[in-house]
N, CA, C and O atoms as a printed pandas DataFrame, in Angstrom:
     atom_number atom_name residue_name chain_id  residue_number  x_coord  y_coord  z_coord
0              1         N          ARG        A               1   95.115  161.215   66.056
1              2        CA          ARG        A               1   95.300  162.202   64.600
2              3         C          ARG        A               1   96.231  161.267   63.969
3              4         O          ARG        A               1   96.746  160.283   64.500
4              5         N          TRP        A               2   96.418  161.782   62.514
5              6        CA          TRP        A               2   97.055  161.038   61.480
6              7         C          TRP        A               2   98.703  161.185   62.112
7              8         O          TRP        A               2   99.258  162.276   62.242
8              9         N          LEU        A               3   99.303  159.938   62.447
9             10        CA          LEU        A               3  100.750  159.621   62.900
10            11         C          LEU        A               3  101.586  159.685   61.689
11            12         O          LEU        A               3  102.713  159.281   61.975
12            13         N          PHE        A               4  101.477  160.076   60.278
13            14        CA          PHE        A               4  102.671  159.939   59.460
14            15         C          PHE        A               4  102.366  161.116   58.757
15            16         O          PHE        A               4  101.438  161.912   58.901
16            17         N          ASP        A               5  103.499  161.079   57.811
17            18        CA          ASP        A               5  103.699  162.455   56.988
18            19         C          ASP        A               5  102.638  162.560   55.841
19            20         O          ASP        A               5  101.834  161.630   55.790
20            21         N          GLN        A               6  102.519  163.572   54.903
21            22        CA          GLN        A               6  101.615  163.976   54.212
22            23         C          GLN        A               6  102.049  162.574   52.835
23            24         O          GLN        A               6  101.067  162.292   52.148
24            25         N          ALA        A               7  103.074  161.961   52.554
25            26        CA          ALA        A               7  103.298  161.098   51.812
26            27         C          ALA        A               7  102.559  160.152   51.970
27            28         O          ALA        A               7  101.725  159.860   51.113
28            29         N          VAL        A               8  102.731  159.341   53.307
29            30        CA          VAL        A               8  101.789  158.269   53.575
30            31         C          VAL        A               8  100.244  158.394   53.739
31            32         O          VAL        A               8   99.508  157.449   53.455
32            33         N          CYS        A               9   99.829  159.440   54.149
33            34        CA          CYS        A               9   98.775  159.772   53.782
34            35         C          CYS        A               9   97.957  159.827   52.265
35            36         O          CYS        A               9   96.799  159.480   52.032
36            37         N          THR        A              10   98.849  160.315   51.446
37            38        CA          THR        A              10   98.808  160.436   49.991
38            39         C          THR        A              10   98.318  158.897   49.756
39            40         O          THR        A              10   97.209  158.545   49.354
40            41         N          LEU        A              11   99.316  158.154   50.074
41            42        CA          LEU        A              11   99.343  156.699   49.648
42            43         C          LEU        A              11   98.179  155.905   50.152
43            44         O          LEU        A              11   97.392  155.399   49.352
44            45         N          TYR        A              12   98.048  155.786   51.340
45            46        CA          TYR        A              12   96.743  155.207   51.908
46            47         C          TYR        A              12   95.561  155.890   51.616
47            48         O          TYR        A              12   94.543  155.214   51.768
48            49         N          ALA        A              13   95.404  157.084   51.225
49            50        CA          ALA        A              13   94.163  157.877   50.162
50            51         C          ALA        A              13   94.119  156.896   49.254
51            52         O          ALA        A              13   93.163  156.126   49.156
52            53         N          PHE        A              14   95.125  156.857   48.547
53            54        CA          PHE        A              14   95.167  156.564   46.901
54            55         C          PHE        A              14   94.758  154.985   47.277
55            56         O          PHE        A              14   93.600  154.705   46.969
56            57         N          CYS        A              15   95.453  154.026   47.830
57            58        CA          CYS        A              15   94.954  152.626   47.920
58            59         C          CYS        A              15   93.124  152.241   48.406
59            60         O          CYS        A              15   92.309  151.386   48.059
60            61         N          GLY        A              16   93.120  153.259   49.246
61            62        CA          GLY        A              16   91.719  153.302   49.716
62            63         C          GLY        A              16   90.923  153.495   48.718
63            64         O          GLY        A              16   89.902  152.808   48.708
64            65         N          VAL        A              17   91.116  154.355   47.728
65            66        CA          VAL        A              17   90.162  154.841   46.271
66            67         C          VAL        A              17   90.255  153.817   45.299
67            68         O          VAL        A              17   89.291  153.474   44.614
68            69         N          LEU        A              18   91.579  153.230   45.202
69            70        CA          LEU        A              18   91.900  152.295   43.887
70            71         C          LEU        A              18   91.110  151.156   44.299
71            72         O          LEU        A              18   90.192  150.681   43.630
72            73         N          PHE        A              19   91.468  150.771   45.331
73            74        CA          PHE        A              19   90.731  149.179   46.015
74            75         C          PHE        A              19   89.127  149.485   46.080
75            76         O          PHE        A              19   88.254  148.666   45.793
76            77         N          GLY        A              20   88.926  150.750   46.489
77            78        CA          GLY        A              20   87.068  150.784   46.803
78            79         C          GLY        A              20   86.798  151.032   45.409
79            80         O          GLY        A              20   85.764  150.406   45.177
80            81         N          LEU        A              21   87.199  151.643   44.302
81            82        CA          LEU        A              21   86.708  151.731   43.034
82            83         C          LEU        A              21   86.732  150.603   42.099
83            84         O          LEU        A              21   85.948  150.394   41.173
84            85         N          SER        A              22   87.802  149.863   42.490
85            86        CA          SER        A              22   87.769  148.494   41.524
86            87         C          SER        A              22   86.939  147.727   42.376
87            88         O          SER        A              22   86.689  146.739   41.686
88            89         N          SER        A              23   86.477  147.616   43.245
89            90        CA          SER        A              23   85.457  146.706   43.818
90            91         C          SER        A              23   84.119  146.836   43.398
91            92         O          SER        A              23   83.328  145.895   43.320
92            93         N          LEU        A              24   83.845  148.157   43.094
93            94        CA          LEU        A              24   82.440  148.526   42.694
94            95         C          LEU        A              24   82.672  148.160   41.414
95            96         O          LEU        A              24   81.778  147.583   40.796
96            97         N          ALA        A              25   83.779  148.407   40.873
97            98        CA          ALA        A              25   83.499  148.140   39.338
98            99         C          ALA        A              25   83.368  146.768   39.017
99           100         O          ALA        A              25   82.564  146.428   38.149
100          101         N          SER        A              26   84.240  145.735   39.765
101          102        CA          SER        A              26   83.926  144.769   39.702
102          103         C          SER        A              26   82.522  143.792   39.770
103          104         O          SER        A              26   82.075  142.807   39.182
104          105         N          LEU        A              27   82.132  144.694   40.851
105          106        CA          LEU        A              27   80.766  144.042   40.860
106          107         C          LEU        A              27   79.654  144.604   39.908
107          108         O          LEU        A              27   78.571  144.019   39.872
108          109         N          THR        A              28   79.895  145.810   39.070
109          110        CA          THR        A              28   79.145  146.134   38.268
110          111         C          THR        A              28   79.506  145.259   36.992
111          112         O          THR        A              28   78.620  145.051   36.163
112          113         N          VAL        A              29   80.902  144.691   36.792
113          114        CA          VAL        A              29   81.133  143.992   35.674
114          115         C          VAL        A              29   80.321  142.583   35.864
115          116         O          VAL        A              29   79.749  142.018   34.932
116          117         N          LEU        A              30   80.357  142.095   37.230
117          118        CA          LEU        A              30   80.074  140.840   37.468
118          119         C          LEU        A              30   78.415  140.983   36.989
119          120         O          LEU        A              30   78.019  140.158   36.166
120          121         N          SER        A              31   77.372  142.105   37.536
121          122        CA          SER        A              31   76.207  141.853   37.433
122          123         C          SER        A              31   75.854  142.243   36.234
123          124         O          SER        A              31   74.660  142.066   35.994
124          125         N          THR        A              32   76.551  142.766   35.303
125          126        CA          THR        A              32   76.410  142.967   33.748
126          127         C          THR        A              32   76.540  141.843   33.080
127          128         O          THR        A              32   75.587  141.473   32.393
128          129         N          VAL        A              33   77.735  141.062   33.134
129          130        CA          VAL        A              33   78.106  139.691   32.435
130          131         C          VAL        A              33   76.741  138.694   33.000
131          132         O          VAL        A              33   76.126  138.057   32.145
132          133         N          CYS        A              34   76.357  138.608   34.319
133          134        CA          CYS        A              34   75.438  137.814   34.647
134          135         C          CYS        A              34   74.168  138.081   33.933
135          136         O          CYS        A              34   73.565  137.164   33.377
136          137         N          CYS        A              35   73.701  139.415   33.927
137          138        CA          CYS        A              35   72.539  139.721   33.282
138          139         C          CYS        A              35   72.671  139.670   31.352
139          140         O          CYS        A              35   71.682  139.978   30.688
140          141         N          LEU        A              36   73.633  139.365   30.854
141          142        CA          LEU        A              36   73.772  139.185   29.612
142          143         C          LEU        A              36   73.802  137.687   29.630
143          144         O          LEU        A              36   73.249  137.211   28.639
144          145         N          LYS        A              37   74.169  137.020   30.263
145          146        CA          LYS        A              37   74.208  135.292   30.325
146          147         C          LYS        A              37   73.145  134.833   30.614
147          148         O          LYS        A              37   72.969  133.646   30.339
148          149         N          VAL        A              38   72.071  135.579   31.258
149          150        CA          VAL        A              38   70.777  135.021   31.654
150          151         C          VAL        A              38   69.461  135.417   30.885
151          152         O          VAL        A              38   68.439  134.784   30.620
152          153         N          CYS        A              39   69.915  136.832   30.601
153          154        CA          CYS        A              39   69.050  137.558   29.884
154          155         C          CYS        A              39   68.991  137.184   28.505
155          156         O          CYS        A              39   67.967  136.721   28.002
156          157         N          TYR        A              40   70.055  137.370   27.880
157          158        CA          TYR        A              40   70.566  137.067   26.761
158          159         C          TYR        A              40   71.312  136.118   26.312
159          160         O          TYR        A              40   72.419  136.512   25.945
160          161         N          PRO        A              41   71.066  134.711   26.173
161          162        CA          PRO        A              41   72.267  133.775   26.481
162          163         C          PRO        A              41   72.657  133.291   24.958
163          164         O          PRO        A              41   73.552  132.477   24.731
164          165         N          ALA        A              42   71.904  133.873   24.022
165          166        CA          ALA        A              42   72.836  133.529   22.738
166          167         C          ALA        A              42   73.333  134.780   22.055
167          168         O          ALA        A              42   73.458  134.912   20.838
168          169         N          TYR        A              43   73.590  135.642   22.937
169          170        CA          TYR        A              43   73.822  136.536   22.311
170          171         C          TYR        A              43   75.123  137.141   21.997
171          172         O          TYR        A              43   75.807  137.562   22.930
172          173         N          GLY        A              44   75.639  137.254   20.498
173          174        CA          GLY        A              44   76.972  137.463   20.225
174          175         C          GLY        A              44   78.269  136.547   20.906
175          176         O          GLY        A              44   78.350  135.360   21.223
176          177         N          ARG        A              45   79.161  137.603   20.963
177          178        CA          ARG        A              45   80.261  136.614   21.540
178          179         C          ARG        A              45   80.053  136.646   23.119
179          180         O          ARG        A              45   80.976  136.054   23.679
180          181         N          TRP        A              46   79.032  137.208   24.067
181          182        CA          TRP        A              46   78.775  136.928   24.969
182          183         C          TRP        A              46   78.227  135.278   25.305
183          184         O          TRP        A              46   78.353  134.834   26.446
184          185         N          SER        A              47   77.761  134.635   24.458
185          186        CA          SER        A              47   77.460  133.530   24.088
186          187         C          SER        A              47   78.568  132.452   24.708
187          188         O          SER        A              47   78.147  131.415   25.218
188          189         N          ARG        A              48   79.518  132.635   24.671
189          190        CA          ARG        A              48   80.916  131.930   25.144
190          191         C          ARG        A              48   81.714  132.890   25.476
191          192         O          ARG        A              48   82.249  133.739   24.763
192          193         N          PHE        A              49   81.785  132.671   26.887
193          194        CA          PHE        A              49   82.431  134.008   27.478
194          195         C          PHE        A              49   83.794  133.113   27.907
195          196         O          PHE        A              49   83.721  132.054   28.532
196          197         N          SER        A              50   85.041  133.730   27.459
197          198        CA          SER        A              50   86.303  132.815   27.552
198          199         C          SER        A              50   87.218  133.882   28.110
199          200         O          SER        A              50   87.005  135.085   28.263
200          201         N          HIS        A              51   88.509  133.004   28.434
201          202        CA          HIS        A              51   89.496  133.464   29.577
202          203         C          HIS        A              51   89.802  135.003   29.100
203          204         O          HIS        A              51   89.993  135.932   29.884
204          205         N          SER        A              52   89.816  135.117   27.478
205          206        CA          SER        A              52   90.451  136.459   26.929
206          207         C          SER        A              52   89.250  137.941   27.375
207          208         O          SER        A              52   89.503  139.122   27.615
208          209         N          HIS        A              53   88.062  137.249   27.335
209          210        CA          HIS        A              53   87.003  138.076   27.793
210          211         C          HIS        A              53   87.039  138.731   29.317
211          212         O          HIS        A              53   86.907  139.884   29.727
212          213         N          ALA        A              54   87.251  137.599   29.890
213          214        CA          ALA        A              54   87.672  137.991   31.497
214          215         C          ALA        A              54   88.785  138.713   31.666
215          216         O          ALA        A              54   88.648  139.770   32.283
216          217         N          THR        A              55   89.997  138.385   31.229
217          218        CA          THR        A              55   91.008  139.365   31.202
218          219         C          THR        A              55   90.873  140.467   30.998
219          220         O          THR        A              55   91.283  141.289   31.818
220          221         N          GLY        A              56   90.115  140.937   29.575
221          222        CA          GLY        A              56   89.591  142.192   29.167
222          223         C          GLY        A              56   89.086  143.002   30.030
223          224         O          GLY        A              56   89.535  144.138   30.185
224          225         N          LEU        A              57   88.159  142.562   30.655
225          226        CA          LEU        A              57   87.316  143.033   31.679
226          227         C          LEU        A              57   88.222  143.329   33.168
227          228         O          LEU        A              57   88.255  144.421   33.734
228          229         N          LEU        A              58   88.651  142.572   33.448
229          230        CA          LEU        A              58   89.649  142.919   34.858
230          231         C          LEU        A              58   90.575  143.965   34.552
231          232         O          LEU        A              58   90.898  144.655   35.519
232          233         N          LEU        A              59   91.187  144.314   33.216
233          234        CA          LEU        A              59   92.041  145.052   32.797
234          235         C          LEU        A              59   91.281  146.238   32.509
235          236         O          LEU        A              59   91.936  147.275   32.400
236          237         N          ALA        A              60   90.363  146.285   32.403
237          238        CA          ALA        A              60   89.154  147.438   32.054
238          239         C          ALA        A              60   88.855  147.885   33.344
239          240         O          ALA        A              60   89.074  149.077   33.561
240          241         N          VAL        A              61   88.453  147.275   34.147
241          242        CA          VAL        A              61   88.126  147.150   35.865
242          243         C          VAL        A              61   88.798  148.292   36.367
243          244         O          VAL        A              61   88.320  149.374   36.708
244          245         N          TRP        A              62   90.523  147.716   36.365
245          246        CA          TRP        A              62   91.672  148.306   36.881
246          247         C          TRP        A              62   92.075  149.300   36.403
247          248         O          TRP        A              62   92.590  150.089   37.195
248          249         N          ALA        A              63   92.031  149.628   35.182
249          250        CA          ALA        A              63   92.510  150.832   34.473
250          251         C          ALA        A              63   91.551  152.036   34.712
251          252         O          ALA        A              63   91.976  153.186   34.824
252          253         N          TYR        A              64   90.174  151.692   34.788
253          254        CA          TYR        A              64   89.138  152.682   35.123
254          255         C          TYR        A              64   89.538  153.028   36.628
255          256         O          TYR        A              64   89.749  154.230   36.791
256          257         N          ALA        A              65   89.680  152.264   37.714
257          258        CA          ALA        A              65   89.767  152.707   38.893
258          259         C          ALA        A              65   91.032  153.240   39.167
259          260         O          ALA        A              65   91.159  154.085   40.053
260          261         N          LEU        A              66   92.412  152.662   38.209
261          262        CA          LEU        A              66   93.317  153.359   38.474
262          263         C          LEU        A              66   93.416  154.829   38.090
263          264         O          LEU        A              66   94.112  155.628   38.718
264          265         N          ALA        A              67   92.486  155.230   36.737
265          266        CA          ALA        A              67   92.351  156.593   36.394
266          267         C          ALA        A              67   91.525  157.676   37.288
267          268         O          ALA        A              67   91.717  158.887   37.178
268          269         N          PHE        A              68   90.643  157.133   38.129
269          270        CA          PHE        A              68   90.135  158.065   39.083
270          271         C          PHE        A              68   90.995  158.037   40.242
271          272         O          PHE        A              68   91.057  159.060   40.922
272          273         N          ALA        A              69   91.703  156.969   40.588
273          274        CA          ALA        A              69   92.300  157.257   41.673
274          275         C          ALA        A              69   93.962  158.053   41.819
275          276         O          ALA        A              69   94.585  158.386   42.827
276          277         N          THR        A              70   94.245  158.142   40.633
277          278        CA          THR        A              70   95.459  158.743   39.927
278          279         C          THR        A              70   95.408  160.173   39.903
279          280         O          THR        A              70   96.326  160.981   40.045
280          281         N          ALA        A              71   93.817  160.410   39.640
281          282        CA          ALA        A              71   93.528  161.931   39.394
282          283         C          ALA        A              71   93.954  162.685   40.482
283          284         O          ALA        A              71   94.447  163.750   40.113
284          285         N          PRO        A              72   93.944  162.495   41.922
285          286        CA          PRO        A              72   94.377  163.593   42.592
286          287         C          PRO        A              72   95.764  163.731   42.711
287          288         O          PRO        A              72   96.288  164.793   43.048
288          289         N          LEU        A              73   96.493  162.530   42.406
289          290        CA          LEU        A              73   97.941  163.001   42.238
290          291         C          LEU        A              73   98.251  163.640   41.034
291          292         O          LEU        A              73   99.338  164.213   41.098
292          293         N          ALA        A              74   97.732  163.735   40.055
293          294        CA          ALA        A              74   97.811  164.865   39.062
294          295         C          ALA        A              74   97.194  166.210   39.051
295          296         O          ALA        A              74   97.025  166.867   38.024
296          297         N          HIS        A              75   96.888  166.560   40.162
297          298        CA          HIS        A              75   96.192  167.729   40.791
298          299         C          HIS        A              75   94.573  167.801   40.670
299          300         O          HIS        A              75   93.904  168.640   41.271
300          301         N          TRP        A              76   94.077  166.884   39.877
301          302        CA          TRP        A              76   92.427  167.074   39.952
302          303         C          TRP        A              76   91.869  166.340   41.172
303          304         O          TRP        A              76   91.719  165.143   41.418
304          305         N          GLY        A              77   91.622  167.420   41.827
305          306        CA          GLY        A              77   91.389  166.693   43.174
306          307         C          GLY        A              77   92.280  166.619   44.340
307          308         O          GLY        A              77   92.997  167.619   44.351
308          309         N          SER        A              78   92.478  165.971   45.153
309          310        CA          SER        A              78   93.402  166.075   46.125
310          311         C          SER        A              78   92.955  165.006   47.391
311          312         O          SER        A              78   91.802  164.683   47.678
312          313         N          TYR        A              79   94.098  164.600   47.996
313          314        CA          TYR        A              79   93.885  163.490   49.025
314          315         C          TYR        A              79   94.279  164.280   50.495
315          316         O          TYR        A              79   95.217  165.073   50.422
316          317         N          GLY        A              80   93.851  164.168   51.350
317          318        CA          GLY        A              80   94.367  164.630   52.754
318          319         C          GLY        A              80   93.584  163.769   53.831
319          320         O          GLY        A              80   92.963  162.722   53.654
320          321         N          PRO        A              81   93.774  164.461   54.944
321          322        CA          PRO        A              81   92.991  163.774   56.247
322          323         C          PRO        A              81   91.868  164.253   56.348
323          324         O          PRO        A              81   91.465  165.407   56.198
324          325         N          GLU        A              82   91.098  162.836   56.749
325          326        CA          GLU        A              82   89.602  162.884   57.144
326          327         C          GLU        A              82   89.271  163.996   58.231
327          328         O          GLU        A              82   90.171  164.343   58.997
328          329         N          PRO        A              83   88.003  164.566   58.322
329          330        CA          PRO        A              83   88.023  165.691   59.329
330          331         C          PRO        A              83   88.263  165.229   60.663
331          332         O          PRO        A              83   88.620  166.082   61.476
332          333         N          TYR        A              84   88.135  164.034   61.049
333          334        CA          TYR        A              84   88.752  163.916   62.324
334          335         C          TYR        A              84   90.023  163.440   62.450
335          336         O          TYR        A              84   90.389  162.776   63.420
336          337         N          GLY        A              85   90.821  163.784   61.394
337          338        CA          GLY        A              85   92.238  163.545   61.550
338          339         C          GLY        A              85   92.812  162.060   61.733
339          340         O          GLY        A              85   94.014  161.945   61.972
340          341         N          THR        A              86   91.911  160.779   61.621
341          342        CA          THR        A              86   92.367  159.738   62.532
342          343         C          THR        A              86   93.293  158.980   60.933
343          344         O          THR        A              86   94.345  158.347   61.021
344          345         N          ALA        A              87   92.568  159.268   59.629
345          346        CA          ALA        A              87   92.743  158.506   58.354
346          347         C          ALA        A              87   92.824  159.607   57.368
347          348         O          ALA        A              87   92.866  160.814   57.606
348          349         N          CYS        A              88   92.843  158.939   56.099
349          350        CA          CYS        A              88   93.410  160.025   55.126
350          351         C          CYS        A              88   92.549  159.559   53.948
351          352         O          CYS        A              88   92.585  158.335   53.824
352          353         N          CYS        A              89   91.688  160.274   52.934
353          354        CA          CYS        A              89   90.937  159.980   52.056
354          355         C          CYS        A              89   91.005  161.235   50.929
355          356         O          CYS        A              89   91.991  161.971   50.925
356          357         N          ILE        A              90   89.811  161.454   49.895
357          358        CA          ILE        A              90   89.686  162.194   49.027
358          359         C          ILE        A              90   89.409  163.653   49.955
359          360         O          ILE        A              90   88.805  163.616   51.027
360          361         N          THR        A              91   89.732  164.408   49.600
361          362        CA          THR        A              91   89.289  165.913   50.314
362          363         C          THR        A              91   88.215  166.286   49.836
363          364         O          THR        A              91   88.273  166.878   48.759
364          365         N          TRP        A              92   87.099  166.103   50.368
365          366        CA          TRP        A              92   85.706  166.198   50.119
366          367         C          TRP        A              92   85.214  167.506   49.675
367          368         O          TRP        A              92   84.349  167.576   48.802
368          369         N          GLU        A              93   85.831  168.780   50.352
369          370        CA          GLU        A              93   85.772  170.124   50.669
370          371         C          GLU        A              93   86.219  170.640   49.487
371          372         O          GLU        A              93   87.435  170.831   49.495
372          373         N          PRO        A              94   85.565  170.985   48.296
373          374        CA          PRO        A              94   86.310  171.527   46.871
374          375         C          PRO        A              94   87.363  172.966   47.294
375          376         O          PRO        A              94   86.822  173.897   47.891
376          377         N          SER        A              95   88.466  173.031   47.034
377          378        CA          SER        A              95   89.021  174.071   47.208
378          379         C          SER        A              95   89.254  174.551   45.992
379          380         O          SER        A              95   89.986  175.540   46.015
380          381         N          SER        A              96   88.781  174.102   44.581
381          382        CA          SER        A              96   88.935  174.824   43.626
382          383         C          SER        A              96   87.570  174.425   42.615
383          384         O          SER        A              96   86.638  173.817   43.140
384          385         N          ARG        A              97   87.504  174.781   41.213
385          386        CA          ARG        A              97   86.730  174.137   40.113
386          387         C          ARG        A              97   87.074  172.765   39.627
387          388         O          ARG        A              97   86.298  171.923   39.176
388          389         N          ASP        A              98   88.405  172.679   39.799
389          390        CA          ASP        A              98   88.539  171.374   39.370
390          391         C          ASP        A              98   88.300  170.380   40.527
391          392         O          ASP        A              98   87.596  169.391   40.326
392          393         N          ALA        A              99   88.809  170.587   41.619
393          394        CA          ALA        A              99   88.143  169.678   42.579
394          395         C          ALA        A              99   86.887  169.331   42.733
395          396         O          ALA        A              99   86.574  168.170   42.995
396          397         N          THR        A             100   85.817  170.523   42.553
397          398        CA          THR        A             100   84.339  170.243   42.251
398          399         C          THR        A             100   84.262  169.134   41.546
399          400         O          THR        A             100   83.922  167.994   41.863
400          401         N          LEU        A             101   84.775  169.805   40.110
401          402        CA          LEU        A             101   84.688  168.538   38.858
402          403         C          LEU        A             101   84.953  167.201   39.242
403          404         O          LEU        A             101   84.157  166.285   39.040
404          405         N          TYR        A             102   86.136  167.059   39.834
405          406        CA          TYR        A             102   86.675  165.855   40.322
406          407         C          TYR        A             102   85.536  164.911   41.371
407          408         O          TYR        A             102   85.401  163.690   41.297
408          409         N          ILE        A             103   84.802  165.810   42.317
409          410        CA          ILE        A             103   83.834  165.282   42.913
410          411         C          ILE        A             103   82.808  164.593   42.314
411          412         O          ILE        A             103   82.345  163.476   42.542
412          413         N          LEU        A             104   82.516  165.477   41.474
413          414        CA          LEU        A             104   81.170  165.559   40.528
414          415         C          LEU        A             104   81.391  164.302   39.674
415          416         O          LEU        A             104   80.392  163.594   39.549
416          417         N          ALA        A             105   82.410  163.931   39.121
417          418        CA          ALA        A             105   82.826  162.609   38.351
418          419         C          ALA        A             105   82.751  161.621   38.877
419          420         O          ALA        A             105   82.089  160.635   38.551
420          421         N          LEU        A             106   83.675  161.829   40.078
421          422        CA          LEU        A             106   83.457  160.505   40.927
422          423         C          LEU        A             106   81.726  160.236   41.375
423          424         O          LEU        A             106   81.130  159.169   41.229
424          425         N          LEU        A             107   81.247  161.297   41.847
425          426        CA          LEU        A             107   79.700  160.866   42.210
426          427         C          LEU        A             107   78.633  160.040   40.901
427          428         O          LEU        A             107   77.670  159.286   41.036
428          429         N          ILE        A             108   79.334  160.596   39.625
429          430        CA          ILE        A             108   78.225  160.315   38.886
430          431         C          ILE        A             108   78.906  159.082   38.219
431          432         O          ILE        A             108   78.115  158.145   38.114
432          433         N          CYS        A             109   80.480  158.754   37.614
433          434        CA          CYS        A             109   80.954  157.919   37.269
434          435         C          CYS        A             109   81.297  156.493   37.799
435          436         O          CYS        A             109   81.345  155.414   37.208
436          437         N          CYS        A             110   81.520  156.828   39.100
437          438        CA          CYS        A             110   82.008  155.839   40.198
438          439         C          CYS        A             110   81.189  155.263   41.150
439          440         O          CYS        A             110   81.385  154.258   41.834
440          441         N          TYR        A             111   79.966  156.245   41.103
441          442        CA          TYR        A             111   78.872  155.552   42.438
442          443         C          TYR        A             111   77.600  155.945   41.515
443          444         O          TYR        A             111   76.940  154.908   41.452
444          445         N          LEU        A             112   77.155  156.633   41.007
445          446        CA          LEU        A             112   75.818  156.616   40.413
446          447         C          LEU        A             112   75.691  155.571   38.993
447          448         O          LEU        A             112   74.811  154.711   38.961
448          449         N          LEU        A             113   76.461  155.715   38.086
449          450        CA          LEU        A             113   76.398  154.814   37.218
450          451         C          LEU        A             113   76.566  153.402   37.386
451          452         O          LEU        A             113   75.820  152.652   36.757
452          453         N          PRO        A             114   77.540  152.885   38.232
453          454        CA          PRO        A             114   77.437  151.661   38.469
454          455         C          PRO        A             114   76.491  150.929   39.631
455          456         O          PRO        A             114   76.210  149.733   39.700
456          457         N          CYS        A             115   76.155  151.818   40.367
457          458        CA          CYS        A             115   74.936  151.658   41.002
458          459         C          CYS        A             115   73.702  151.233   40.205
459          460         O          CYS        A             115   73.122  150.155   40.334
460          461         N          LEU        A             116   73.439  152.029   39.527
461          462        CA          LEU        A             116   72.090  152.175   38.358
462          463         C          LEU        A             116   72.630  150.813   37.488
463          464         O          LEU        A             116   71.811  149.896   37.558
464          465         N          LEU        A             117   73.400  150.611   36.976
465          466        CA          LEU        A             117   73.781  149.606   36.230
466          467         C          LEU        A             117   73.623  148.129   37.064
467          468         O          LEU        A             117   73.020  147.186   36.552
468          469         N          ILE        A             118   74.223  148.054   38.375
469          470        CA          ILE        A             118   74.162  146.965   39.153
470          471         C          ILE        A             118   72.071  146.582   39.217
471          472         O          ILE        A             118   71.424  145.577   38.925
472          473         N          LEU        A             119   71.694  147.867   39.705
473          474        CA          LEU        A             119   70.170  147.494   39.954
474          475         C          LEU        A             119   69.449  147.164   38.277
475          476         O          LEU        A             119   68.520  146.424   37.952
476          477         N          ALA        A             120   70.120  147.848   37.657
477          478        CA          ALA        A             120   69.449  147.184   36.529
478          479         C          ALA        A             120   69.642  145.951   35.697
479          480         O          ALA        A             120   68.790  145.465   34.953
480          481         N          SER        A             121   70.666  145.570   35.870
481          482        CA          SER        A             121   70.869  144.408   35.495
482          483         C          SER        A             121   70.365  143.049   36.510
483          484         O          SER        A             121   69.854  142.015   36.079
484          485         N          TYR        A             122   70.652  143.355   37.919
485          486        CA          TYR        A             122   69.695  142.255   38.312
486          487         C          TYR        A             122   67.945  142.417   38.352
487          488         O          TYR        A             122   67.313  141.374   38.521
488          489         N          ALA        A             123   67.126  143.806   38.188
489          490        CA          ALA        A             123   66.087  144.030   38.036
490          491         C          ALA        A             123   65.523  143.084   36.341
491          492         O          ALA        A             123   64.444  142.561   36.059
492          493         N          LEU        A             124   66.610  143.193   35.665
493          494        CA          LEU        A             124   66.380  142.360   34.515
494          495         C          LEU        A             124   66.476  141.124   34.799
495          496         O          LEU        A             124   65.476  140.513   34.422
496          497         N          ILE        A             125   67.399  140.353   35.403
497          498        CA          ILE        A             125   67.326  139.190   35.583
498          499         C          ILE        A             125   66.209  138.514   36.486
499          500         O          ILE        A             125   65.755  137.388   36.280
500          501         N          LEU        A             126   65.881  139.254   37.383
501          502        CA          LEU        A             126   64.419  139.149   38.265
502          503         C          LEU        A             126   63.355  138.767   36.955
503          504         O          LEU        A             126   62.832  137.691   36.665
504          505         N          TRP        A             127   63.275  139.989   36.358
505          506        CA          TRP        A             127   62.120  139.845   35.231
506          507         C          TRP        A             127   62.037  139.082   34.383
507          508         O          TRP        A             127   60.945  138.726   33.941
508          509         N          THR        A             128   63.268  138.602   33.908
509          510        CA          THR        A             128   63.651  137.140   33.126
510          511         C          THR        A             128   62.954  136.049   33.694
511          512         O          THR        A             128   62.020  135.423   33.193
512          513         N          VAL        A             129   63.549  135.869   34.893
513          514        CA          VAL        A             129   63.202  134.656   35.705
514          515         C          VAL        A             129   61.859  134.602   35.778
515          516         O          VAL        A             129   61.256  133.661   35.262
516          517         N          TRP        A             130   61.254  135.542   36.389
517          518        CA          TRP        A             130   59.831  135.695   36.715
518          519         C          TRP        A             130   58.791  135.514   35.295
519          520         O          TRP        A             130   57.634  135.104   35.376
520          521         N          ALA        A             131   59.498  135.928   33.954
521          522        CA          ALA        A             131   58.640  135.665   32.593
522          523         C          ALA        A             131   58.849  134.239   32.115
523          524         O          ALA        A             131   58.089  133.653   31.343
524          525         N          SER        A             132   60.091  133.679   32.715
525          526        CA          SER        A             132   60.163  132.337   32.097
526          527         C          SER        A             132   59.216  131.339   32.933
527          528         O          SER        A             132   58.526  130.520   32.326
528          529         N          GLN        A             133   59.199  131.414   34.168
529          530        CA          GLN        A             133   58.452  130.817   35.196
530          531         C          GLN        A             133   57.401  130.891   34.750
531          532         O          GLN        A             133   56.879  129.798   34.528
532          533         N          ARG        A             134   56.390  132.420   34.322
533          534        CA          ARG        A             134   54.942  132.226   34.101
534          535         C          ARG        A             134   54.880  131.598   32.883
535          536         O          ARG        A             134   53.899  130.888   32.667
536          537         N          ALA        A             135   55.969  131.747   31.802
537          538        CA          ALA        A             135   55.877  130.753   30.553
538          539         C          ALA        A             135   55.641  129.586   30.807
539          540         O          ALA        A             135   54.642  129.058   30.317
540          541         N          LEU        A             136   56.553  128.841   31.691
541          542        CA          LEU        A             136   56.459  127.404   32.443
542          543         C          LEU        A             136   55.007  126.972   32.907
543          544         O          LEU        A             136   54.410  125.969   32.518
544          545         N          ARG        A             137   54.689  127.631   33.537
545          546        CA          ARG        A             137   53.117  127.595   33.947
546          547         C          ARG        A             137   52.088  127.502   32.929
547          548         O          ARG        A             137   51.056  126.895   33.217
548          549         N          ARG        A             138   52.219  128.006   31.804
549          550        CA          ARG        A             138   51.191  128.557   30.951
550          551         C          ARG        A             138   51.151  126.866   30.314
551          552         O          ARG        A             138   50.141  126.193   30.106
552          553         N          HIS        A             139   52.463  126.506   30.117
553          554        CA          HIS        A             139   52.775  124.810   29.503
554          555         C          HIS        A             139   52.265  123.698   30.239
555          556         O          HIS        A             139   52.465  122.550   29.841
């Protein structure tokens, strides 16, 4: 069972969501930047990736993760014990319409879209590499 009070449970779940979302968002940004660098090397401002670009992207990743992690603290969704009661996470059983909307927003914005962006980025990288190898063979 969970050994601590509700405040520690909320903090534990908040940290898990924050770091999990920031990790997936970081992977999404990395795959997108790699795709832009490999597939479109002379494209606008991405042709010279600078320290300020990296800083801006890191701030965006953490702001994105923080927005979704703090939503249950503002009563859009909630944190609570897991079904087995040994840890805490997002309460997945919707108790209201707002909780249902939060779970759907997490599913779409924090799982499906990042996964699709990662898949599309690496597919485009593979396609670009395959096309360039094919062009080299022709010459």
